[in-house]
MARFI-341860 format. One line per 4 residues: for each residue x, y, z of C-alpha. Coordinates in nm, 3 decimals, always signed. Each point is the difference from the previous one (the first is absolute). Example, Ala and Ser with C-alpha at 12.3 -4.5 7.8 and 13.67 -1.06 7.14 Angstrom:
MARFI-341860
+1.230/-0.450/+0.780  +0.137/+0.344/-0.066;
This chain:
MARFI-341860
+0.581/+0.585/+2.258  +0.206/-0.355/-0.054  +0.179/-0.073/-0.291  -0.103/-0.014/-0.337;
+0.123/-0.266/-0.272  -0.043/+0.117/-0.368  -0.134/-0.312/-0.214  +0.111/+0.066/-0.365;
-0.219/-0.264/-0.168  +0.122/-0.064/-0.366  +0.020/-0.293/-0.239  +0.260/-0.016/-0.333;
-0.259/-0.167/-0.237  -0.215/+0.312/-0.123  -0.148/-0.080/-0.331  -0.059/+0.346/-0.109;
+0.345/+0.102/+0.104  +0.218/-0.327/+0.047  +0.234/+0.063/+0.246  -0.112/+0.367/+0.116;
+0.082/-0.011/+0.392  +0.354/-0.059/-0.128  +0.004/+0.237/-0.264  +0.289/+0.261/-0.033;
-0.112/+0.377/+0.087  +0.329/+0.204/-0.003  +0.240/-0.267/+0.101  -0.199/-0.180/+0.281;
-0.294/-0.245/-0.021  -0.341/+0.142/+0.063  -0.005/-0.226/+0.310  +0.327/+0.202/+0.159;
-0.168/+0.288/-0.089  -0.286/-0.082/+0.244  +0.242/-0.144/+0.279  +0.209/+0.327/-0.011;
-0.320/+0.204/+0.028  -0.145/-0.194/+0.289  +0.319/-0.002/+0.225  +0.012/+0.382/-0.060;
-0.327/-0.008/+0.255  +0.104/+0.024/+0.341  -0.337/-0.235/+0.068  +0.114/-0.287/-0.164;
+0.208/-0.253/+0.206  +0.044/-0.286/-0.282  -0.041/-0.076/-0.327  -0.177/-0.337/-0.132;
-0.003/-0.100/-0.358  -0.297/-0.222/+0.010  +0.004/-0.224/-0.365  -0.077/-0.327/-0.095;
+0.181/-0.325/+0.011  +0.006/-0.014/-0.394  +0.355/-0.035/-0.154  -0.074/+0.319/-0.214;
+0.039/+0.200/+0.335  +0.315/-0.132/+0.126  +0.131/+0.323/-0.121  -0.158/+0.191/+0.239;
+0.102/-0.212/+0.339  +0.350/+0.084/-0.193  -0.068/+0.352/+0.002  -0.121/-0.027/+0.387;
+0.349/-0.124/+0.104  +0.163/+0.264/-0.232  -0.188/+0.266/+0.208  +0.048/-0.202/+0.324;
-0.374/-0.004/+0.079  -0.247/-0.270/+0.038  -0.175/-0.226/-0.257  -0.360/-0.221/+0.078;
-0.093/-0.235/-0.312  -0.338/-0.139/+0.018  -0.312/-0.107/-0.215  +0.050/+0.110/-0.346;
-0.374/-0.020/-0.038  -0.133/+0.150/+0.351  +0.143/+0.331/+0.059  -0.196/+0.074/+0.325;
+0.116/-0.338/+0.151  +0.364/+0.118/-0.102  -0.009/+0.304/+0.174  -0.154/-0.139/+0.316;
+0.265/-0.270/+0.030  +0.282/+0.294/-0.038  -0.190/+0.174/+0.253  +0.057/-0.276/+0.244;
+0.393/+0.013/-0.042  -0.003/+0.331/+0.119  -0.060/+0.174/+0.342  -0.156/+0.297/-0.131;
-0.387/+0.063/+0.059  -0.028/+0.211/-0.273  +0.052/-0.107/-0.399  +0.049/+0.261/-0.222;
-0.064/-0.105/-0.372  +0.105/+0.115/-0.276  -0.010/-0.199/-0.405  +0.339/-0.052/-0.164;
-0.156/+0.252/-0.291  -0.046/+0.304/+0.243  +0.390/+0.138/-0.039  -0.070/+0.344/+0.085;
-0.130/-0.083/+0.367  +0.176/+0.299/+0.235  +0.048/+0.080/+0.336  -0.234/+0.248/+0.008;
-0.295/-0.214/-0.097  +0.104/-0.266/+0.294  +0.011/+0.299/+0.223  -0.339/+0.111/-0.110;
-0.131/-0.339/+0.061  +0.163/-0.066/+0.282  -0.129/+0.298/+0.183  -0.362/-0.109/-0.102;
+0.041/-0.333/+0.153  +0.127/+0.161/+0.319  -0.299/+0.259/+0.008  -0.284/-0.313/-0.085;
+0.155/-0.330/+0.109  -0.150/-0.123/-0.300  +0.006/-0.395/-0.081  +0.079/+0.129/-0.378;
+0.132/+0.338/-0.115  +0.053/+0.056/-0.377  -0.004/+0.280/-0.257  -0.095/-0.274/-0.266;
-0.309/-0.193/+0.054  -0.295/+0.203/+0.051  -0.150/+0.301/-0.160  +0.078/+0.246/-0.050;
+0.339/-0.069/-0.153  +0.211/+0.324/+0.006  +0.332/-0.126/-0.007  +0.210/-0.101/-0.327;
-0.082/-0.346/-0.155  +0.304/-0.209/+0.151  +0.071/+0.240/+0.318  -0.188/-0.232/+0.225;
+0.087/-0.053/+0.353  -0.178/-0.246/+0.216  +0.051/-0.089/+0.365  -0.168/-0.306/+0.183;
+0.034/-0.110/+0.372  +0.124/-0.356/+0.000  -0.332/-0.121/+0.186  -0.211/+0.130/-0.255;
+0.213/-0.141/-0.237  -0.037/-0.320/+0.172  -0.400/+0.018/+0.001  +0.017/+0.102/-0.395;
+0.176/-0.337/-0.068  -0.224/-0.172/+0.197  -0.303/+0.157/-0.153  +0.100/+0.047/-0.383;
-0.141/-0.317/-0.210  -0.019/+0.076/-0.328  +0.265/+0.022/-0.278  -0.089/+0.361/-0.059;
+0.094/+0.069/+0.368  +0.326/-0.191/+0.051  +0.154/+0.121/-0.304  -0.082/+0.359/+0.051;
+0.060/-0.027/+0.380  -0.187/+0.276/+0.150  -0.292/-0.022/-0.244  -0.225/-0.150/+0.281;
+0.055/+0.310/+0.204  -0.167/+0.189/-0.289  -0.261/-0.236/-0.036  -0.031/-0.047/+0.390;
+0.028/+0.367/+0.175  -0.218/-0.074/+0.282  +0.237/-0.271/+0.136  +0.321/+0.215/+0.012;
+0.041/+0.371/+0.125  +0.125/+0.194/-0.306  +0.198/+0.324/-0.041  +0.013/+0.136/-0.360;
+0.182/+0.322/-0.046  -0.004/+0.234/-0.300  +0.209/+0.318/-0.122  -0.115/+0.291/-0.160;
-0.029/+0.043/-0.289  -0.017/-0.294/-0.188  +0.284/-0.151/-0.221  -0.202/-0.300/-0.032;
+0.074/+0.058/-0.409  +0.349/-0.085/+0.051  +0.116/-0.381/-0.034  +0.318/-0.093/+0.213;
-0.023/-0.329/-0.038  +0.150/-0.269/-0.212  -0.120/-0.237/-0.247  +0.086/+0.084/-0.343;
+0.316/+0.119/-0.160  -0.132/+0.348/-0.030  -0.028/+0.037/+0.383  +0.342/-0.124/+0.019;
+0.098/+0.288/-0.247  -0.176/+0.244/+0.234  +0.172/-0.139/+0.319  +0.330/+0.018/-0.185;
-0.058/+0.358/-0.089  -0.108/+0.092/+0.329  +0.295/-0.119/+0.185  +0.277/+0.092/-0.252;
-0.155/+0.369/+0.047  +0.088/-0.045/+0.403  +0.305/-0.219/-0.051  +0.208/+0.304/+0.137;
-0.201/+0.042/+0.305  +0.066/-0.025/+0.352  -0.168/-0.260/+0.203  -0.338/-0.118/-0.117;
-0.219/+0.228/-0.189  -0.382/-0.010/+0.057  -0.328/+0.050/-0.135  -0.025/+0.395/-0.001;
+0.355/+0.027/-0.198  -0.141/-0.317/-0.250  -0.336/+0.184/-0.031  +0.195/+0.312/-0.084;
+0.201/-0.138/-0.255  -0.306/-0.165/-0.165  -0.222/+0.365/-0.022  +0.342/+0.127/-0.144;
+0.044/-0.266/-0.239  -0.333/-0.115/-0.121  +0.167/-0.176/-0.332  +0.142/-0.229/+0.262;
-0.342/-0.110/+0.143  -0.093/-0.079/-0.323  +0.170/-0.255/-0.008  -0.240/-0.261/+0.115;
-0.284/+0.204/+0.013  -0.181/-0.246/-0.209  -0.012/-0.239/+0.332  -0.092/+0.300/+0.207;
-0.321/-0.072/+0.095  -0.129/+0.220/+0.325  -0.157/-0.233/+0.216  -0.334/+0.042/+0.151;
-0.151/-0.306/+0.194  +0.267/-0.321/+0.044  +0.344/-0.007/-0.066  -0.060/-0.400/-0.073;
-0.200/+0.099/-0.277  +0.295/+0.104/-0.203  +0.240/-0.286/+0.095  +0.036/-0.223/-0.293;
-0.107/-0.338/+0.171  -0.244/+0.088/+0.209  -0.316/-0.023/-0.211  +0.127/-0.394/-0.093;
+0.044/-0.046/+0.382  -0.332/+0.119/+0.061  -0.186/-0.250/-0.297  +0.203/-0.277/+0.185;
-0.135/+0.082/+0.309  -0.358/+0.009/-0.124  +0.056/-0.363/-0.139  +0.099/-0.125/+0.330;
-0.253/+0.179/+0.160  -0.298/-0.143/-0.214  +0.119/-0.340/+0.024  +0.063/+0.017/+0.362;
-0.374/+0.151/+0.029  -0.136/-0.310/-0.269  +0.121/-0.267/+0.200  -0.131/+0.133/+0.310;
-0.328/+0.076/-0.185  +0.003/-0.382/-0.089  +0.045/-0.117/+0.345  -0.286/+0.250/+0.118;
+0.236/+0.201/+0.232  -0.214/+0.302/-0.050  +0.179/+0.243/+0.212  +0.389/-0.041/-0.153;
-0.163/-0.035/-0.382  -0.199/+0.348/+0.081  +0.384/+0.110/+0.169  +0.186/-0.135/-0.349;
-0.271/+0.158/-0.251  +0.027/+0.381/+0.184  +0.325/-0.032/+0.007  +0.030/-0.090/-0.393;
-0.294/+0.301/-0.022  +0.256/+0.267/+0.155  +0.294/-0.057/-0.215  -0.233/+0.002/-0.325;
-0.149/+0.332/+0.148  +0.376/+0.158/+0.018  +0.082/-0.151/-0.317  -0.327/+0.213/-0.122;
+0.092/+0.273/+0.175  +0.364/-0.009/-0.141  -0.175/+0.026/-0.317  -0.209/+0.283/+0.060;
+0.305/+0.204/+0.161  +0.211/-0.069/-0.359  -0.296/+0.108/-0.187  -0.088/+0.283/+0.163;
+0.399/+0.111/-0.026  -0.039/-0.069/-0.376  -0.312/+0.217/-0.067  +0.163/+0.295/+0.187;
+0.290/-0.055/-0.252  -0.201/+0.011/-0.300  -0.186/+0.294/+0.117  +0.288/+0.198/+0.034;
């Protein structure tokens, strides 16, 4: 297997928790914890921080200089474009993508993902984008071939597919070879991502517990600690919804992006309709209908989940 570049995709302008990727967790910023956990893997050849050109992200580039790592800065509003252009500056044929809000990724997860990739040689290997979802939310792995990333960058057109960079693959699984891996039993009820103050408090508690650990503490150690200390799990439990169908449905901006896409598609279809370009008009309407169907499916999923909670 050739070299693997780990891309940490992060911005410092979160609205829900401003500055979250640079937040202090037991003496180090969140991004530095991610870096340390990535370079502990023998499979990772380099770590690249992929951020935006906004001034608010200067602090991320400054951190990369401290770590003697790499930094790529690109379009603030097109995450897929940012990842793709960063890939053009690396010699690696494989890109591991991890979000800047997932500080508990560890060499054990990377090893499992690499093993899955080597066995199946898929375009896209992940534990996070396809059901069943069995890993904790925020303990995500994605590995994509550079060739598949180039295809994805060319084909994904909608805003929701550019800001959520692998959503086009989810919607068009027939175009890519995909490997999704799971673990048993499921721990999807745990929330290890970083969006809210309570998430940050939980992560600080976890890192504090393992502050004297030699090397990088891993997944099984974290699970054992949380099972023995359920009060720690309660810290962010109000946001810890088990994901059943789509990870994107739980992303704050995704519904807004889809609504914008529907408006764009309908406007284009109307224009084609007025020009009697029936084939393109039909395609536009069908694409808009597909997004509306996805939104309806999302509502049905959440209604079903709420009805189960009420019944209990």
